[in-house]
C-alpha positions in Angstrom: 143.6 54.4 115.3 140.1 53.1 116.4 137.4 52.3 113.8 135.3 55.2 115.0 138.2 57.7 114.5 138.9 56.2 111.0 135.2 56.7 110.1 135.4 60.3 111.2 138.5 61.0 109.2 136.9 59.3 106.1 133.7 61.3 106.5 135.8 64.5 106.8 137.8 63.7 103.6 134.6 62.8 101.7 133.0 66.1 102.8 136.0 68.1 101.8 136.1 66.4 98.4 132.4 67.0 97.8 132.8 70.7 98.6 135.7 71.1 96.3 133.9 69.4 93.5 130.8 71.6 94.0 133.0 74.7 94.0 134.8 73.5 90.8 131.5 72.9 89.0 130.3 76.4 89.9 133.5 78.1 88.9 133.8 76.3 85.6 130.1 76.4 84.5 128.4 79.0 86.7 125.0 78.8 88.4 123.4 76.9 85.5 125.5 73.8 86.5 124.0 73.7 90.0 120.4 73.1 91.3 119.0 75.7 93.6 119.6 73.6 96.7 123.3 73.1 95.6 123.8 76.9 95.3 122.3 77.3 98.8 124.4 74.3 100.0 127.5 76.0 98.7 126.7 79.3 100.4 126.1 77.5 103.7 129.7 76.3 103.6 130.6 79.7 105.0 128.4 79.3 108.1 129.2 75.6 108.6 132.9 74.8 108.5 132.5 71.0 108.8 128.8 70.0 108.8 127.2 68.6 105.7 125.1 71.5 104.4 123.1 69.6 101.8 120.3 68.4 104.2 120.0 72.0 105.6 119.8 73.5 102.1 117.2 71.0 100.9 115.1 71.6 104.1 115.2 75.3 103.6 114.0 75.0 100.0 111.3 72.6 101.1 110.1 74.9 103.8 110.2 78.2 101.9 109.6 77.0 98.3 112.5 78.5 96.5 115.6 80.6 96.9 113.6 83.8 97.0 111.5 82.4 99.8 114.6 81.4 101.8 116.3 84.8 101.6 113.0 86.6 102.2 112.1 84.5 105.3 112.1 86.2 108.6 114.8 85.2 111.2 112.1 83.8 113.4 111.0 81.4 110.6 114.5 80.5 109.6 115.3 79.4 113.1 112.7 76.7 112.9 114.8 74.8 110.4 117.2 72.3 111.9 120.8 73.4 111.5 120.0 77.1 111.0 121.6 79.2 113.7 122.6 82.9 114.1 125.6 82.6 111.8 123.4 81.1 109.0 120.7 83.7 109.5 123.2 86.6 109.4 124.7 85.1 106.2 121.3 84.8 104.5 120.1 88.2 105.5 123.4 89.7 104.3 123.0 88.1 100.9 119.4 89.4 100.7 120.5 92.9 101.6 123.3 92.9 99.0 120.9 91.6 96.3 118.4 94.4 97.1 121.2 97.0 97.1 122.4 95.8 93.7 118.8 95.9 92.4 118.3 99.4 93.7 121.6 100.6 92.1 120.3 99.4 88.7 117.3 101.7 88.8 118.5 104.8 90.6 119.0 107.9 88.4 117.9 106.0 85.3 115.0 106.7 83.0 112.3 104.5 84.5 110.9 103.5 81.1 114.3 102.2 79.9 114.8 100.1 83.1 111.2 99.0 83.7 112.1 95.3 84.1 114.8 96.2 86.5 112.3 98.2 88.5 109.9 95.2 88.6 112.7 92.9 89.6 113.8 95.2 92.4 110.2 95.5 93.7 109.8 91.7 93.6 113.1 91.0 95.4 112.3 93.6 98.0 108.6 92.9 98.7 107.4 89.6 97.3 108.3 87.4 100.3 107.1 89.8 103.0 104.6 88.3 105.4 102.8 91.7 105.8 101.7 94.3 103.3 104.0 97.2 102.7 103.6 100.2 100.5 106.5 101.9 98.6 106.7 105.0 96.5 109.3 105.6 93.8 109.8 109.3 93.0 110.8 110.6 89.6 112.2 113.8 88.3 111.1 115.6 85.1 113.3 113.3 83.0 111.5 110.3 84.5 114.7 109.3 86.4 114.3 107.7 89.8 115.5 110.1 92.5 114.2 108.4 95.6 112.6 105.1 96.8 110.8 105.0 100.2 108.7 102.5 102.1 106.0 104.7 103.5 103.9 102.2 105.5 103.4 98.6 106.5 100.4 96.8 107.9 98.9 93.4 108.3 98.8 90.3 106.1 96.0 91.8 104.0 96.1 95.6 104.6 98.5 98.5 104.9 97.4 102.0 105.7 98.0 104.5 102.8 97.9 108.2 103.3 97.7 110.1 100.0 98.6 113.4 101.6 101.8 111.9 103.0 102.7 110.7 99.5 102.1 114.2 98.2 104.2 115.7 101.0 107.1 113.4 100.2 106.8 114.1 96.5 107.0 117.9 97.2 110.0 117.3 99.5 111.8 115.3 96.8 110.8 117.9 94.1 109.3 115.0 92.2 107.2 115.4 89.1 106.1 111.8 88.9 105.7 108.7 91.0 105.2 105.0 90.8 103.6 103.3 93.7 103.9 99.6 94.7 102.6 97.3 97.3 102.7 93.5 97.9 100.1 90.9 98.5 101.4 88.4 101.0 98.8 85.9 99.8 100.9 85.6 96.6 98.1 86.6 94.3 98.8 90.0 92.7 95.3 90.6 91.4 94.3 94.1 92.4 91.4 94.4 94.9 88.6 97.0 94.7 90.2 98.7 97.6 93.5 98.9 95.7 91.7 100.4 92.7 89.9 103.0 94.9 93.0 103.9 96.7 94.9 104.4 93.4 92.3 106.7 92.0 92.4 108.8 95.2 96.2 109.1 95.0 96.0 110.0 91.2 93.4 112.7 91.9 95.3 114.3 94.8 98.7 114.2 93.0 97.2 115.4 89.7 96.0 118.5 91.4 99.6 119.6 91.8 100.8 118.4 88.5 102.5 115.2 89.8 101.9 112.2 87.5 101.1 108.8 88.9 102.8 106.6 86.2 101.8 103.2 87.5 100.8 101.1 90.5 102.6 97.7 90.8 101.1 94.9 92.8 103.8 92.4 93.9 102.9 88.7 94.1 105.2 85.9 94.8 105.7 84.9 91.2 104.3 87.9 89.3 104.2 91.7 89.2 100.9 93.2 88.0 100.8 96.7 86.5 97.7 98.8 86.8 98.6 100.5 83.5 98.8 97.2 81.7 95.4 96.3 83.0 94.0 99.6 81.9 93.2 100.5 85.5 95.2 103.7 85.4 
């Protein structure tokens, strides 16, 4: 066997041993035993059968800031990272979709006030990493249980069109007696703007005319969710 082939075999064995040790640490001690890049590195085993995934994982964290940023990044942005191809993008987007589905399942048909943190976490996982603003409405029945969750519009990096009468139409369609509205700030700063405040007051006025309660307006930043009610703006 040539020296070059020996080196390749040695590298393969080392990589196999490293992967096994990482898996063992995870299975014995859970996520607390691994750094974020190691969790991502381990996930990438399933899109890279042989390649060392540590450099890819570290570069993804460096580029997008954290795991939330990695999973929320668009396919176009993910492609700019060396080693990230279609298989990896599909894997990351699948994990993102599953996480959002699990988050939604925690809040549906439950009293919103007993699952408020779950609602905030769901909105954060769904909206915080978006590059453009989007506007969602969560519809509630008379027992304050969530009966529907819809994205009603999306716009630019700092604006999304909101049509109060469309919100009202959807609320009537769902036979909702209350709503929570949410939108994200791609800048990362969740502080409500004056336009946010004016729009919220308009929605409250129109819905109130038909007995539909606007319970809160959540503004989603990258690390924080701000509640209009907690700021005494509603």
